[in-house]
N, C-alpha and C positions, 0 to 999 in steps of 0.2 A: 306266669311271671316267674323269673328266677328268684325274686324276693319271697315268693310263696314257699319255695323249697327251703330257703333260709329260715323262714318262720316255722317250718315243720321240724327243724332241728338237723338239717343236713349241713355238713361242714363245707366251706367254700373250696378247699383243696380237693375234697372228694368229688364235688360237683364238676370241677374243671377236669379231673381225671376221667370221670364218667362221660362227659361231653366229648372229650378228645377221642374216645374209643367208639363213639357212635358211627363215625364214618371212616375211621382209620384204624389200622392195626400195626403194632410194632413187630409182629411176628412172634411165634411161640405162644405159650399159654399164659404168660405174665399179664396181669391186669392192673395190679396196684403199682402206679408209677407217678412219682412226683413231677410237677409241671416242668421243672428245669431239665429233667431227663427226657421228658416228652418232647420238649423243644429241640434238644440235641438229636433225637432219633427220628424226628418227623421227616417225612418225604412224601411228595405228591404221588410217587409210584405206588405207595401202599394204601392209597385211598380206595374205598370200596364203591363199586357202581350200584350195588344193591341198596334198596331203601333201608335206612336204619330203623331199629325197633327200640323205642324208649321203654325199657323194662324197669319198672319201679322196684320190683323185688330185687333185681340185681343192684340197683342204686342203694337200697337199704342194706344189702349184704356188704357192699363196698364201704358204705358209711360206717358200718359196724367195725370193719377192719381198721379204718382210720381212727375211730374212737379208741379201739383196744390198744393202738400203738402210742396213744398219748400218755404222758406221765400223769399220775394222779393229780398233781398240782396244776398242770395245763388243762386237764379235763375240767377240774373244778372252776378254773378261771373262765373257760368257755361257757360253762353252765351259769355262772354268776353274771356273765355279760348277756346271756340270753334273755330276750324280752318276753317274759311270761309272768303274769301276776302271781303265779304260785311261788316264785322265787322269794317273795316277801316272808314266807313262813320259815325260811332258813336263816333269817337275820340274827336270831338269838342263839344260834348254835355255834360253838367254837369251831375254828377251822380244822382242828385235829379230828373232830368228829365227822365233819363233812368229807374230809379226805379218806377216812375209813369207808364211808358209804360209797364214795366215788370208786374206790378200789374194788369193793366187792360187787358193784353193779356193772363195772366196765365191760366185762366179757359178755354180758347179756344185752347190752345196749345196742340198738341199731340207729337211734336218733337221740339228739340231746333231750328231747321231750320224754324219753324213756326214763330219765332220772326221776322225773316227777311221778311217772306212772308206776314203774317197778319199785321205786323206793319210798312210796308214800308212807308205808308202815314204820319207817325209821323216824318219822316226824309226828306221827299221830297213831294212837292205839286204834286197832280195828273197831269200827262201830257195828259191823256185821261180819258174818262168816260165810264163806263160800257154801252154797246150798248142797252141792254134791259132797263137799268135804264134811258137812254136818252129818249127812246120811251115812257116809263111809267111816268116819273117824270118831264122831261124838256119840253115836248111837250105842256103841259098846258099853255095857253096864259097868265095866271095870275102868273105863277111861277117867272118870272123875276121881276115883281113888288113886289111880296112878299119877295123875297130875297133882293131886294133893301131896303125895309122898315126895314127888319131884320138887315141888315148891318148898317143902320143909328142908330138903337136902340142899337146895340152892341157897336158902337162907343161912345155912351153916357153912357154906363153901367159902373158905378164906380167899383163895385166888380164883376170882371169877373170870377165867380165861378159857380159851378153846380147849386146852387139855383137861382142865378141871370139869368143864361142862360136859365134854364127851365122856369122861370117866364116870360121872354121876349117872348119865343115861345108860351107858354100857353095863354098869354094875346093877342098876335096877332091872335091866333086861335079863341078866343072868340070874338074879334072885327070883324073879317071877317066872322064869322059864319061857319067856316069849321073845320073839325077834325084836331087835332094836327098832325096826321100822314101825312096829305097832306103838312105839312110844314117840318116835321122831315125828311121824305124820300128825298126830294130834297136837303135839307141842308146836309144830310149825303153824298149824291152823290157829291155835290159841294166840300165838305171838304176832302173826301177820294177817290173819283172816283169809289167807290163800293156801292152796294145796301145793304150789310149786314156787320155787325161788332159789336164791343163792344158798350156800352151805348153812345149815341150821346152826352148827356150833359157832361159826364165825359171826353170823348175824345176831346170835344170842349174846355173844361177848360185846358186840358193838352197842346193843341196846342197853346193856348194863344191868346189874343185879336188881336194883330197885324197880326199874321199869318192867323187867321180865316177871318178877314176883307179882306185880300189880296186874299184869295182863293174864297171868295164870289164874289169879283169883277171879278175874272177870269171866274167864272161860269156864271155870268150875261153877260159878253162879249160873251162867247161861245153861250149862248142861243140866 
């Protein structure tokens, strides 16, 4: 059912675009094409006689392209209209916060449902940490001490923005003589519970000082 794809988080304009290209080609390599342009360029001569292949991976790629081209405001509106019980957890958050989350997740999203999957940590502190991440980043004997120092410096940071956050982490890296990555990866795990995700400095700013300090304390206790 077409509605199944809607419920999976595919945009209608993307789905139209994808279906049009299953048995027809406009010529050239271009694949992202609005429906009005498709109508203008369509011709029976360019219909394909070979059976079409419904490639879901390609559909997800195309949907990601459409999502990335939306403004933050339009993307948030689409997400808020999306029928998913998880949307209820966002009701208490200001729109300015939600727009920041939409902006930072947009490039990584393939479907609207990815907002809930990829961005869960923006609305709830991690209850558990990635197991591989624990073995790789939390087993270092110095990790707890580094996170403690970082927490104290974040507490004193007057401007809790991307520049200030990055400066604190880079300075700690230079002082301890270790690569910034050895600090960044454990911090990401502490704040998100994951080992991969959007820019650490930007997501840290979005979470805010109070929440970041609380999550660092939780990770230190866990370690």
